[in-house]
N, C-alpha and C positions, 0 to 999 in steps of 0.2 A: 504493500500500500504506500502511495506517495505521501511523504511527510511535508507539512507546510511550516516553515519557520517564520516567526514574527520578529523582525529586526527592531532595534531601538528607534530607527527613523520612522518605520511604519507605525509603531506604537505612538510616537510623538504626533504624527499626522492624524491618527485616529482621535487622540485626545484633543488636538487643536480643532479638528472639524466638529467634534462633539461640543466643545466650548462655544463655537461660533454659531452652531445651529440652535433653533428653538426646539429643545428636547421635550419629551413627554413630561419629565419632571419639572422643567421650567414652566411649561404650560400649566401644569397642575398648581404650581406655586402662584402664578399670576391669577388663575381662576379662583383659588381659595382666598386670595386677598381682596377679591372683588365682591363687595357686599353693598348692594344698593340700599340707600336709606329711603324712607318714605317719600321725601321731596325729590330725590333723584329718580325714583320710579315715575313720579309725576312728570318730570322733565323728559324721561325716555318716552313716555306715552305721547307727550306733546310733540316731540321731534319726529315721531312716526308719521305724523300727518301735516307737519308745518316746517318751514325753513328755519334754520338756526337764527337768522336775523330777526324774524318775527317773534321768536320766543325770547331772544336776548334783549329786545327793545326795552329800554329803561323807562318805565312809566313815570318815575319821579322826575324825569327830564322832559315830559310831554306838556310842559306849561306853554302858555302863549309866548312866542319868541319876540324878542325886542328887535324890531326892524328899523330903529332909528340909527342914522349915521351922521356923524358930525361933519364929514366931508365926502361929497359924492359928485361924480362927473355926470352931467345930464345925458340921457340915452333915450332913443326913440325906436321902439320895435324890437322884437326878439326873433332871431333867425332860427332855422331848423335844419340840421344836417341830415335828418332822416336816418335811414339805416346805412350810413356810410362812415368811413373812418377819417373824414375830412375836417375834424375839429380844429386842427392847426391852421387850415386855410380860412375857415369861418372866423376864427379868432383874429388872425392877422387882418383880414378884410374888415372885421368889426371895429378894430382899432382905427383903420383908415376912414371908414364911413363916419365914425364918431367925429373925427377931425373935420371932415367935409361938412357934415350937418351943422356943427357948432360954428365953424368959420363962415359959412354962407347962410346960416339961419334957415335951413331947409326944413320942410315938414317931415321929411323922411328920406332915406336913401339906403339902397343895398346894392352891392356890386355882384356881378355874376360869378359865382363860384365855379359853375360849370365851364365857363370860358377858360379860366385859369387852370382848372383841373385837367382839361384836354391837353394843354401844353405840358403840364406836370407829368402826365403819364407818358407822353411822347418823349420828353426829355429824360425821364427815368429809364425808358427803354434804351435810348442811346447810351446813357451812362453805363447800363448793364452790359450791353453788347460790346462797347469799347473796352470795358474792364475785362471781358472775356478774351478779347483780342490781346490786351496787354498782358494777361496771365496765361496765355495759351500754352506756353512751354512748361508750366508747372503741372504736376501730377493732379489727377482728379481728386486725390485724397488730401491735397494741400488745404490747410484750414481756410485760407482766403477763398480758394476756388469752391470749396464746399459751401461756405457762407454765401457766395454769389449765387450758386444754384438754388440754395434754400430761400434766397431773398431777391428774386429777379425784379420784382415790382411790388409796390405797396400803395395804399391810399393814405398812409400816414405821413407825417412830416414834422417840420419845425419852422420857426419864424424865418430861419435862413432861406428856406425854400420860397416863402412868400416874397422876401426881399429880392431874390434873384429872378424869380418869375415875373414879378411886377416890373422890375427894371428892364427886362428883355421884351415882354409882351404887352405891357400896359394894362389897363383896366377897362371894363365896359359895365354899364348899368345892368341890373338883374334882368330887366325885361327884354334886353337886346339878345341875350342867349339864355333861355330858361333852362330849368332842370329837366332831366329825362329820367325814365325809370332806372336806367343803368347808373346814372350819377347819384341818384337817391338811394340806390340799393347796390353798392359797389361789390358786395360779396357775391352777388349773382352774376356779375359780369367779368370781374378781374381774373377769376380762375382760368378763363380761356385765354386772356392776354398773357398770363404767366406761363401757361402751357406752351403757347407759341414761342415765347421768348426763350424758354429752355430748349426747344427744338432748334431755333436759330443758333443758340450757343453751341450746341453739339456739332452743328454743321460748320461753324467757324473753327472749332477745335479739330475737326476731322480733316483739316487742310494744313498739315504741318509744313508743307513746302511752299505754301502760298506766300506771295509777297505782301508787304503792308498795303500797297496800292490796291491789289486785287481783293484783299480782305475788307478794305474800306468801301470798295464798290459793292461787295456782297452785303455789307452792313446797310448801305443806302437803299439797296433793293428791298431788304428786309424791313427797314423802317418805312418805306413807301407802302408796303403791304400792311404794316402795323397801323399806319396813319388811316388807312381805309377802314380797318376794324374800329378805330376810335370814332371816326365819323359816323359809322353805323350805330354806335352806342350813345354818343354824346352830342352828335350834330356837327355841322361844319362851323369852325370858328369864324366869327364875324370879322370882316376886314375894315368896314366903314359903316357908320350909322348916324342917325340924326337924333339929337336929344336936347331937352331943355327942362329945367326944374318945374315942378307943379306945386300948387297950393293944396290945402286940405280938401278942396272941392274938385280937385283933379284938373284945374285950369292952369295952362302954362303961365309962368310968371315972367318969361322973357321969350324972345324969338328963338325957335328951335335952330340948332346949328349942326353942321356936319362935322364928324370927328372920325379919326382913327383911334384904336385903343391907346396908342402911345400919346397922341395929341390930347386925348381926353384926360389921361393921367397927368400929363405935364401942366395942363391948364388949371385943373381943379385941385391938384394936390402938390405935385412937383416936390416930393420929399425924397431925400437921399437915404433910402432904407438900408443900403449896403454899408454906409459909412457913418451915419449919424446915430446909430443905435448899438447898444451893447447887450449881449445876453449874459445875465448873471445866473449862477448855479449855486445851490446850497447842497453840497455833497460832503458830508463829514468823513467819508472814507478816504478822501484825498486831501492833500495839502492845500490850505487856503492861500489866497493871493497868488495863485498860479493860473495860467490860461491853458486850456486843453482843446484839442481838435480831434474829431472823430473821422477816421479814414473811411472813405466812400460814403459818408453821410452828407450827401448833397443832392440837389434836385436836377442840376444841369452839369454836364461834363465840364463846361467852361465857367461854372459858378464857384461858389465857396463851400468848403466843408463846414459842418456845424462847429462853430468856435464859441467857447464860453469862458468866463472868468469865475473861478470858484471862490466864494466869499462867505464869511459868517452871516448868520441870519439877521443880526442886528443891522448890518450894512444893506442887506436886501430891503429890509423894512424902511430904512431911512430914505432910500431912493424911491420906493413905492409911495410913501407918504408925500414926498415932495412933488411927484408927478400928479397925484390925485389932487393935491391942493392947487396945482396950477391948471387943472381941468383937462388932463391928458390921460386917457385910458392906456392900459398896458397889456401886452401878451403875457399870459401867466399859465403855468402848467403844474400839475400836481398828481397825486395818486388818488383820484377822485372817489373811488368806491369805498375807501376805508372810512368807517364810522359815519357814513352819509345816510341820513334819513331822507330818502328820495321824495317821499310824500310832502314833507315840509320844506325841503330844500335847505336842510340844516346839517352842517358838518361839525360834530362835537365829539370829543373822546368819551363823553358821558352818555352818548346816545344808546350804547349797547353794553350789556353786562356779560361779555363772553366768558370771563373768568368764572363767574358764578354758575353759568350754564354747565361748563365742563368740569368745574372743580379743579382747574389748573391755573397757573399764572402764566399769561403771555407776556414775557418780560424783555423781549428784544428792544433795543433802542433803534434810532433811525439808521445809524451806521451799520448795525448788525442786520437790519432788514434789507438794506441795500446789498451788502456783501453776500447774503444768502439768497438773493433774487426774490425775497418776499415782498419787496416794495420798490417802486420806481415810478417815473412819470408816465401816466396813462392817458391823460386828457388835458387839452388846452382850453382855456376860457379867457374872458376879458376882465381884468381886474379894474374895478370902477369906483369902489368906495371903501372908506375906513372910518371906524368910530374910535375917537381918541378920548382918553379920560382927561381930567383937569391938568395932569402932569405931561400930557402929550404922548402917553403910552397907548398903543393900540389894544382895544378890547375885542374887536371883531372886524371882519373884512367881508366884502361882497363882490361877487363876480357875475357878469352877464354870461349866461350859458348859451349853447346852440342846440338845445334839445326841444325847442318849441316853447310857446308862451304859456302852456298849461303845465309844464314840468316844474318841479321844485316850488320855490317862492316866486310866482309870477314870472317864470323863466329864468330866475336867478338862483344862486346858491350863496347862503350866508355861512361863514366859517368862523369859529372862535380863534383867538390868537394862539391858543395852545395847539389846536389842530393845525394851524398854519405852520407852526414850528416843526411839527412832526411829518407832515405830508406835502408841504410845498417844496418844489424843486427848482423851477426856472422862472425868470422874469426878464423881459426885454424892456429896457429903458432908453429914453433919449439921453444922449451924452450930457445934455445941459443939466440933468438932474443927478449926475454922478459926482462923487467927491474927487478931489485931486488924486487921492490914493488909488481909486478905482481907475481913473483915466490913465494913470501911469502904469498900473499893473496890466491893463488891457493891451499895452503896446509891446509886452515881452514876447519872445519867441514861444509859441505854444508847444506843449508836449503832445505828440501824436499818439492817440489811443487806437487800438484795433477796432474794426467794425463790429466785432462780437463782444465788445466791452459791456459790463452790466449796466452802465449808464446810457448805452445806445438803446433808446426806446422812443420811437417816433410817436407823437401824440395822435390819438385816434378819436 
C-alpha cells in the first residue's frame, strides 16, 4: 500500500489555509454570539420591507427647516437634466445664465445644453481615438490602455470641460436647439456610441505598421461616421440663429438679431472661463497648497486637463462667501447622496441614524472615505447662498440643483456647514475672489495624477 507522508511545509499550508478560511467552528462562534434583542428584531422586520434610509430617518430632525439666508444670489428658474449625467454642464451653464440674467435684467434665460453636449461627445470621441493612436505600441494589459477601453466616452465632466467647450463652440439659447430623448436619457443612447468607439480603437491598434498620417485619416473617417450617429440622436448643431430677449409676457424687448454661437457668447457674456477662474479642491488625503492635474481628464484633445488647487476648507469657504456677497454664483460639487433627505432637500449629518440601525459605529473621517473609495465627488450644483451668524461664520449653504423644480426644496438643496465640511469637494471661483496665497499657489507646476486616481470622478 502506498504511504503518504505529510511534510512540515504541507502541515504549515494546511494550518494557514484553515486560519484564513471561515471554518465551521468560526461560524459557530459568530452565530452563538449573535443574539437579537427585542428592538433589533423590530429593526430586522422593518428592513425586510423598507430601505435602510427610510428606517434610519431621524424623526427628531424632521422639524421645519430654516430656509433663511443672510446672503443669496438672485436666481430665476430651475433646470432639469432629466435622466442624464450632465450635471456638470447644467451647473456650468447655470453659473453663466445667472450672470447674463442679472447683468441684463432678463426675465429668464437658459442656454442649450444639448448644443454643447453634441460637441462634448464629438470631442471626447476624438480624445479617445487619438489616445488610442498615441498608446498603440503599449500592450492591451497596460493600465492606461485598459483604462481607455473601460472609459471611451462618458456624459460626465467638470467645469474645465465647460470652459473649453464654450470657448471653442460658443453658446446658443435653449430654444434654438432643444433637448431630445437621447440627450435627456443618455444611458439609453451612449452605450452604442461607446461600443462603436471601442470597435474603432481595435481597428486602429490592429494596424501596427500604419503611418501616423494614415492613422489620422482613419480617425477622421471614423469621426465622420460618429458625427452622423450624434446627429441622429441629438440633432444637427445650429450654425446661425436669430434671437432677442423677451419680457414676462413673451414680447420681444429689442429687435431680434442674427448670431452665430460664438458671436452670441462674445456679445452677451465674453468671459474668459479658461483663465479667469480657479478650481479649488478640498482633499485631505493630499498635501494642501499644491496644484494637481489629472491625465486624460479633459473634454477636447486641444483643451486643458482638469487642474485644481488643493486647499483647506476654511480657504474654500472664504472664497465662496466673498463670491456670494458680490452676487456671483459658483460651480460646486460634492458627494450629494450622503445624508441627503431628498424629500426636503436637506443635507445634514443628523438626518439618519445609521449607527443605531446596525448597532455599529461608522467612524471613517473624510480622508479615510476618500482613500477607501467610499466617498468622492458625484454631483455638481450651483452654489448660491450662505447664512452667516453674527461673527461671520457660516451656518448653512444653499445650492441650485438641476433635478427639476419639484425636487428637494423648490429645486434647491440646503446643507449644514458640518455637512459641507465632510462632503464638499470642489469649487470654481473667479480669481478676483481669491487670496494672494491662492493666486500664487495656483501658478506652480502641477503634479500629474493618473487617470485612474481616486479623485478622478466626473460629476454626473
